[in-house]
C-alpha positions in Angstrom: -58.2 71.2 -25.0 -59.5 68.3 -23.0 -57.7 65.8 -25.2 -54.4 67.7 -24.9 -54.6 67.6 -21.1 -55.4 63.9 -21.2 -52.3 63.3 -23.4 -50.0 65.3 -21.1 -51.3 63.4 -18.0 -50.6 60.1 -19.6 -47.1 61.1 -20.7 -46.3 62.3 -17.2 -47.5 58.9 -15.7 -45.3 56.9 -18.1 -42.3 59.1 -17.4 -42.7 58.6 -13.6 -43.0 54.9 -14.1 -39.7 54.7 -16.1 -37.9 56.8 -13.5 -39.1 54.5 -10.7 -37.9 51.4 -12.6 -34.4 53.0 -13.1 -34.1 53.9 -9.4 -35.1 50.4 -8.4 -32.6 48.8 -10.7 -29.8 51.1 -9.4 -30.5 50.0 -5.8 -30.3 46.2 -6.6 -26.8 44.7 -6.0 -25.0 43.7 -9.2 -24.7 40.0 -9.9 -21.4 38.5 -8.8 -21.0 37.0 -12.3 -20.8 40.6 -13.7 -18.6 42.2 -11.0 -15.0 42.4 -12.2 -12.5 40.6 -9.9 -15.1 38.3 -8.3 -14.6 34.6 -8.8 -17.7 32.4 -8.4 -17.5 28.9 -7.0 -18.0 27.5 -10.5 -14.9 29.5 -11.6 -12.6 28.4 -8.8 -9.7 26.2 -10.0 -9.7 22.7 -8.6 -7.3 22.1 -5.6 -4.2 20.4 -6.9 -3.5 17.0 -5.6 -0.1 16.9 -3.8 2.4 14.7 -5.5 3.4 11.6 -3.6 6.8 11.7 -1.8 9.5 10.5 -4.1 11.0 7.1 -3.1 14.8 6.5 -3.3 15.8 5.0 -6.7 15.7 1.2 -6.7 19.3 -0.3 -6.7 20.6 -2.3 -9.6 21.3 -6.0 -9.1 25.0 -5.2 -8.3 24.0 -3.0 -5.4 20.9 -4.7 -4.1 20.8 -5.7 -0.4 18.5 -8.6 0.4 18.2 -11.3 3.1 21.4 -13.4 2.8 22.9 -11.6 -0.2 24.7 -8.4 -1.4 24.6 -8.1 -5.2 26.0 -11.3 -6.6 27.4 -12.5 -3.2 25.6 -15.0 -1.2 26.2 -15.6 2.5 27.6 -19.0 3.3 29.2 -19.3 -0.1 32.7 -20.9 -0.2 35.8 -18.8 -0.5 36.7 -20.7 -3.6 33.4 -19.8 -5.2 33.9 -16.2 -4.1 37.3 -16.0 -5.8 35.9 -17.5 -9.0 33.0 -15.1 -9.1 34.8 -11.8 -8.3 37.6 -10.4 -10.5 40.9 -10.7 -8.6 41.7 -7.0 -9.1 38.6 -6.0 -7.1 39.6 -8.1 -4.0 42.2 -7.3 -1.4 42.9 -9.9 1.2 42.7 -8.9 4.9 42.4 -10.6 8.3 40.1 -10.2 11.2 40.3 -11.6 14.7 37.5 -13.3 16.6 38.0 -14.7 20.1 41.8 -14.7 19.6 41.6 -16.6 16.2 42.6 -15.0 12.9 40.1 -15.4 10.1 40.6 -14.4 6.4 38.6 -11.6 4.9 38.4 -9.4 1.9 37.8 -5.9 0.9 35.7 -5.8 -2.3 36.0 -2.6 -4.4 32.9 -1.4 -6.2 33.7 -1.5 -10.0 31.2 1.3 -10.7 32.2 3.5 -7.8 35.9 3.0 -7.2 36.2 5.8 -4.7 33.4 4.5 -2.5 34.1 2.5 0.7 34.7 -1.2 -0.2 32.5 -4.0 1.2 34.1 -5.9 4.1 33.7 -9.6 3.6 34.2 -11.7 6.8 34.8 -15.5 6.5 34.7 -18.3 9.1 35.9 -21.9 8.9 39.2 -23.7 8.9 42.0 -24.8 6.6 40.7 -28.4 6.5 37.1 -27.7 5.5 37.6 -24.4 3.9 36.2 -21.0 4.7 32.7 -19.6 4.0 31.3 -16.0 3.8 29.9 -15.3 7.2 29.1 -11.6 7.3 29.3 -8.5 5.0 29.7 -5.0 6.2 28.4 -2.2 4.0 29.4 1.4 4.5 28.9 2.6 0.9 25.7 4.6 0.2 25.3 2.9 -3.2 24.0 -0.3 -1.7 20.3 -0.4 -0.7 17.4 -2.7 -0.2 14.6 -2.8 -2.8 12.7 -0.4 -0.5 15.5 2.1 -0.6 17.0 1.5 2.9 20.8 1.8 3.2 23.6 4.0 4.5 22.3 7.5 5.1 18.6 6.4 5.6 16.9 7.2 8.9 16.4 4.2 11.1 12.7 5.0 11.2 12.5 3.9 7.6 14.1 0.5 8.4 11.7 0.1 11.3 8.6 0.8 9.2 9.7 -1.5 6.5 11.1 -4.5 8.4 10.6 -3.9 12.1 13.4 -3.8 14.7 13.7 -6.6 17.2 16.6 -5.5 19.3 18.9 -2.6 20.0 22.4 -3.3 21.4 26.0 -2.1 21.7 28.2 -4.6 19.8 31.6 -4.7 18.3 30.2 -2.6 15.5 28.9 0.1 17.9 25.2 0.9 18.4 23.1 -1.4 16.1 19.5 -2.1 15.6 18.7 -5.6 14.4 15.9 -6.5 11.9 15.6 -10.3 12.1 13.1 -10.4 9.2 15.9 -9.5 6.7 18.9 -10.6 8.8 20.4 -7.2 8.8 21.9 -5.0 11.5 21.8 -1.3 11.1 24.8 0.5 12.4 23.6 3.8 13.8 25.2 7.2 14.2 24.4 7.9 17.8 26.6 10.9 18.4 23.5 13.2 18.8 21.7 10.9 21.2 21.4 11.9 24.8 21.5 8.4 26.0 22.0 4.9 24.7 18.6 3.4 23.6 17.9 0.0 25.1 14.6 -0.7 23.4 13.5 -0.3 19.7 10.8 2.2 20.8 13.5 4.4 22.4 15.3 5.0 19.0 14.6 8.4 17.6 13.3 7.7 14.0 15.6 10.3 12.5 18.8 8.6 13.7 20.9 8.0 10.6 22.2 4.6 9.4 26.0 4.7 8.9 26.5 1.0 8.0 24.7 -2.3 7.3 25.7 -5.7 8.5 24.3 -8.7 6.7 24.6 -12.0 8.7 23.7 -15.6 8.2 
């Protein structure tokens, strides 16, 4: 009888101990690794690196604007060399007037974009010594610098790439001049409240509507 009571007491003690362990386990919070829908720091996907802003495509050699040249044309080249270099069907003779004197000029059609505005080629000189290419006016969006600046670009891009030395009203309208590359950026100022007088006054989003390359 005594041994039976001893066995029952031991069994009750073991049972109480097991119940206590189960209650303690039920009160502990479950590990976040086992909770559905919870993502641990180790499981977080890496933050994607933003892609760099796409640059305008680099122009081909025919449409490249660079200091002193447009494609295969070089400023100060003789008219005779110009006519030898460019197929006659792409050139149309024109005339411009400067200080009351008529000078010859040409409109050069883009062979790859026949519907685009032609280049305006301005010459200076005289009949005795001949004429030379003095200035080129670009209004086609297909011509750009190696850094992607051209018609349709914001003037802020030209300023960041080449700097702007002066802003002025000229025969070509409102222009910003970059002496470094010998280019004047004709600006679309219709949305400006006032005419800028200093480069710092130019809103960077002002669009470029034409490019003048000068000697």
